[in-house]
N, C-alpha and C positions, 0 to 999 in steps of 0.2 A: 177360131181367129183367122181372118183372111190375110192375104199376102201383104196388104198395105199395113194392117195392124202389126203384123210380124216384123216388117221392116222398121216401122216406127219404134216398136219395143226394143229391137236390136240396137237401133241408133241411140236410144235412151240409155241402154245398158252400157254401150261403148262410152258415151259421154260421162256416165257415172264412174266408170272404170278409170278414164283419163283424169277425172277430177280427183279420184282417190289417190292415183299415182303422184299427182302434183302436190299433194298435201302430206305425203309421208315425211317423217323427220329427216330422211336423207335428202329429199328434194328441198325441204325448208332450210336445211343447213346450207345446201349449195346456193340457194337463193340469197340467204343472209350473207354468205361469203362474197358472192358476186356484187351485191349492193354495197357492201362495206369497201371492197376493193375499188369500185368505180366512183364512189361518192367522195367529193373533196372534203367534206366535214364528217365528224364522227356521228354515227347513227345510234338509235336506241339499242342498248345491249339486250340480246335475246336470252334472257336469264333462264327461262323455263326450257327453251330448246337446247341450250348449252348443257344444262343439267341432265336432260334426257339423253343427249348424245354421249355424255360421259358414262352414263349408266349402260347404254348400249355397247359402248366400246369395252367396258369391263366384262359384260356378258359375252361379247364376241371373243375377247382374249381368253376367257375361261373355256369357251367352246373349242377354240383352236387348240388350246393346250390339251384338252380332253381327247380330241380327235387324234392329236399327234401321239398321245400315250397309247391309245387303243388301236392304232394301226389302221385308221380309216383310209379309204381310197385317196391316193395322193391328189387326184384331180379335185375331189370334193374339198379336201383340206386347202388346196391352192385357191379355190374360189372363195372360201371363207376368209382366207388370209388377205386376198385382194380387196374384199369388202371392208375388212378391218383397216387396211392401209389407207384406203380411200377416205374413210370416215375420219381417221386420225389426221390425215393431211388437211382436210377441210376445216376441222375444228382448230388445229394448231395455226393454220394460216389466217383464219378468221380472227382469232385472239391476238396473233402477232400483228396483224394489220391495225387493229385497234390500239395496241400499245405504241406502235410507231406514230399514230396520229396524236396520241396523248403526249408523247415526248416532244413532238413538233409544235403542238398548240396548247401546252399545259396552262400557260398563263391566260390565254384566250378562253379556254374551257372553264377555268376557275371563275372568271368574271361573270359568266352567264349561268343563272340557275337552271335554265332549260338544258343547256349542254352538260352541266355538272350532273344533273339527274339522269342523264342518258348512260352514265357509267355505272358499272357494278360496284359493289362495296370494295372489292379487291382493286379494281381500277382506280377508284377514288384515292385509296391509300398509295397506289403507285404514282398517281398524279401529284399528290402532296410531296412525296419523296423527290420527284423530278423537280418540282418548284423549289424545294428547300436546297437541293444540290445546286441548281442553277443560280439561285440567289447567293449562296455561299461562294461559288466559284467566281461569279461576277464581282462580288465584294472584294475578294482577295486578289484577283488578278487585274481588275480595271477600276471599279468605282471608288475604291479607297484612295486612289491616286488622283482623282478628279476634283475640281472645285465643288463647293457645296451644292450649287444649283444643278449639278449634272450627276447626282448620285442615285437617281431613281432607276429601278429595274424596269419600269414600264414606260417612262417618258424620256425623250432625248434631253430635255431640260425642264426646269421648273416653269418655263414660259409656255410649254406645250399644253394645248387644251385637251388633246386626246392622248390615249396610250399608244403613241406612235412607235414604240419599241417592241410591241407585242405582235408576233407573226399571226396572221389569220388565214384560214383557208379561202381560196378564190372561188366563191360561189357562182360567179358568172361564167366559169369555164364550161365548155360544151361536153356533154356526156352522150353515150349511146344508150338508148333505152327502148323498151318494148312494153306496150300496154297489154294487160291481160284480157281486156274487153273493149268494145267500141265505146269511145268517150265522146265522139262527135267533135264539134268545133271548139277549139281551146285557144283562148287568148294568152299569148306568152307574156306580154308585158303591156305597159300603157304607152308604147311608142307610136301606136296607131297603125302598126303593120297588120297585114291580113292574118286572121286566126289560122291555126293549124288544125286540120281535120285528122284526128287520131283514131286509126283503125286498130282492131284487135290483131295482135301478133305481128304487126309491121314494125320495122326498126326505124328509129328516128335519131338524129343528132340535134339535141336541143340544149339550151343553157340550163345548167342544174338549178339555178335560182328560180327559174320559171316553173319547173316541175317538182320542186322540193316538196310541196304539200302532197302531191300525188305519190311520190316515193314513200313519204312517211305514212300515208294511209294505206299503202300496199296496192294501189291501183296500177302503178307502173313499176317495172323492174329495171334496174340498170344492168348493162351487159358488159 
């Protein structure tokens, strides 16, 4: 093998190694957490990833406990504990962020089959409880004291054509994002503005609504 072949082989190995690192469950969980934190709307629940992360956390907890009992080197024990704490933080923050969105937009999510199907079974039960509690509270504190045409949980009055009492996420807000690969010229909307040339690994501030399909397909990550 000549030097050119060797350097090419080495570069290929490095690329494969970087690709492997970026697809470990730890990195996938971090990516899901970042996307959920930055997205104005609730994203698809990462059911399989959450289950694997919980299993890894249980394994790490057992390992730390065993190391502690067997008097393993404190530095090694500390490194395992740090890895455990990091994974716990990411998973809890990811799930907590989703619950906050469900609390804020429960009625909006319930109206959309697509959004409702993004929730896990446990989240759907949580959303139903949020809606029941909100309806009961509104009935007892406000709606029961209003005229008949103003007793809706969703509309300001019976004359409203839309559900104008339902909070919705602002999909036109700007988000910071990074593309995993070169996407070339991308038209943000139909306003006639110049397309954006999206390069790999560059940061962009773009309206979430314009890049929503790219986020959902995994081509773009939010930061």
